[in-house]
C-alpha positions as a Markdown table, in Angstrom:
| # | Residue | x | y | z |
|---|---|---|---|---|
| 1 | Unk | -5.5 | 2.3 | -12.5 |
| 2 | Unk | -6.2 | -1.7 | -12.8 |
| 3 | Unk | -4.4 | -5.0 | -12.5 |
| 4 | Unk | -4.3 | -8.7 | -13.1 |
| 5 | Unk | -4.2 | -9.6 | -9.8 |
| 6 | Unk | -6.6 | -10.1 | -7.0 |
| 7 | Unk | -5.2 | -10.8 | -3.6 |
| 8 | Unk | -6.6 | -12.8 | -0.7 |
| 9 | Unk | -8.3 | -12.4 | 1.9 |
| 10 | Unk | -7.5 | -9.4 | 3.8 |
| 11 | Unk | -4.5 | -7.9 | 2.0 |
| 12 | Unk | -4.6 | -5.5 | -0.2 |
| 13 | Unk | -1.6 | -4.0 | -2.9 |
| 14 | Unk | -0.7 | -0.1 | -2.4 |
| 15 | Unk | 0.9 | 1.3 | -5.2 |
| 16 | Unk | 3.7 | 3.6 | -3.0 |
| 17 | Unk | 3.9 | 7.4 | -4.2 |
| 18 | Unk | 6.5 | 8.5 | -5.5 |
| 19 | Unk | 9.6 | 9.2 | -2.8 |
| 20 | Unk | 10.5 | 13.2 | -2.1 |
| 21 | Unk | 13.0 | 14.9 | -5.1 |
| 22 | Unk | 13.9 | 17.8 | -2.9 |
| 23 | Unk | 13.4 | 19.0 | 0.0 |
| 24 | Unk | 10.6 | 22.0 | 1.4 |
| 25 | Unk | 13.4 | 24.4 | 1.6 |
| 26 | Unk | 15.0 | 23.2 | -1.9 |
| 27 | Unk | 17.6 | 20.9 | -1.4 |
| 28 | Unk | 17.9 | 18.1 | -4.0 |
| 29 | Unk | 17.7 | 14.3 | -2.2 |
| 30 | Unk | 20.1 | 12.1 | -3.7 |
| 31 | Unk | 19.1 | 8.8 | -4.8 |
| 32 | Unk | 21.3 | 6.9 | -2.1 |
| 33 | Unk | 19.2 | 9.4 | 0.8 |
| 34 | Unk | 16.1 | 9.5 | -0.4 |
| 35 | Unk | 13.6 | 7.2 | 2.5 |
| 36 | Unk | 11.0 | 4.2 | 1.6 |
| 37 | Unk | 7.5 | 6.5 | 1.0 |
| 38 | Unk | 4.7 | 5.4 | 3.6 |
| 39 | Unk | 1.5 | 6.5 | 1.4 |
| 40 | Unk | 0.4 | 5.1 | -1.2 |
| 41 | Unk | -3.0 | 4.7 | -3.3 |
| 42 | Unk | -4.4 | 1.0 | -2.5 |
| 43 | Unk | -5.3 | -0.5 | -6.5 |
| 44 | Unk | -6.6 | -3.5 | -5.3 |
| 45 | Unk | -8.7 | -5.3 | -2.0 |
| 46 | Unk | -9.2 | -9.2 | -0.7 |
| 47 | Unk | -12.5 | -10.3 | -0.2 |
| 48 | Unk | -11.9 | -9.9 | 3.7 |
| 49 | Unk | -10.9 | -11.9 | 7.0 |
| 50 | Unk | -13.1 | -14.6 | 8.1 |
| 51 | Unk | -13.4 | -14.2 | 11.7 |
| 52 | Unk | -13.5 | -16.7 | 14.5 |
| 53 | Unk | -17.3 | -17.0 | 14.3 |
| 54 | Unk | -17.2 | -17.6 | 11.1 |
| 55 | Unk | -18.7 | -14.2 | 9.7 |
| 56 | Unk | -17.0 | -12.4 | 7.1 |
| 57 | Unk | -15.5 | -9.5 | 8.2 |
| 58 | Unk | -15.5 | -6.6 | 5.6 |
| 59 | Unk | -12.3 | -4.9 | 5.0 |
| 60 | Unk | -12.4 | -1.0 | 5.9 |
| 61 | Unk | -10.2 | 0.1 | 2.9 |
| 62 | Unk | -11.2 | 0.9 | -0.9 |
| 63 | Unk | -9.6 | 0.5 | -4.1 |
| 64 | Unk | -8.8 | 4.4 | -4.7 |
| 65 | Unk | -8.0 | 5.8 | -0.9 |
| 66 | Unk | -4.3 | 7.0 | 0.0 |
| 67 | Unk | -3.1 | 5.5 | 3.3 |
| 68 | Unk | -0.3 | 5.5 | 5.3 |
| 69 | Unk | 1.6 | 2.3 | 6.3 |
| 70 | Unk | 4.6 | 1.2 | 8.2 |
| 71 | Unk | 8.1 | 2.0 | 7.2 |
| 72 | Unk | 8.8 | -1.6 | 6.7 |
| 73 | Unk | 4.9 | -3.1 | 6.3 |
| 74 | Unk | 4.6 | -5.6 | 3.5 |
| 75 | Unk | 6.2 | -7.1 | 0.6 |
| 76 | Unk | 7.6 | -5.3 | -2.7 |
| 77 | Unk | 6.1 | -7.0 | -5.8 |
| 78 | Unk | 6.4 | -5.7 | -9.3 |
| 79 | Unk | 3.5 | -6.3 | -12.0 |
| 80 | Unk | 3.8 | -5.2 | -15.8 |
| 81 | Unk | 7.2 | -3.1 | -15.1 |
| 82 | Unk | 5.4 | -1.3 | -11.8 |
| 83 | Unk | 6.2 | -2.0 | -8.4 |
| 84 | Unk | 4.1 | -2.4 | -5.9 |
| 85 | Unk | 3.4 | -3.7 | -2.1 |
| 86 | Unk | 0.9 | -6.5 | -0.9 |
| 87 | Unk | 0.4 | -6.5 | 2.5 |
| 88 | Unk | -2.3 | -7.0 | 5.0 |
| 89 | Unk | -5.2 | -4.8 | 6.0 |
| 90 | Unk | -3.5 | -4.0 | 9.4 |
| 91 | Unk | -0.5 | -2.8 | 8.6 |
| 92 | Unk | -2.0 | 0.2 | 7.2 |
| 93 | Unk | -2.0 | 3.0 | 10.2 |
| 94 | Unk | -4.1 | 5.5 | 8.5 |
| 95 | Unk | -7.0 | 6.5 | 5.4 |
| 96 | Unk | -5.7 | 10.3 | 4.4 |
């Protein structure tokens, strides 16, 4: 998956996973009750953050990584009809 923008500094662009359609027990979840997904795939990564000493700190995540992030992390953006989140690397909780 390739997108036309590149995030700056320590920001990343995440394609959120699709919201769950059914519970594990088979109950179908209506659109109004679906929760925001908290996992997704990294589609673009910035160059990294500059430390106080002036050194460039490379990001720990890479394009293609599956990640978990906070429920209200990032800013929703739409590029070419697809929805993405742009967030700081520090908003990412874990790499799956």
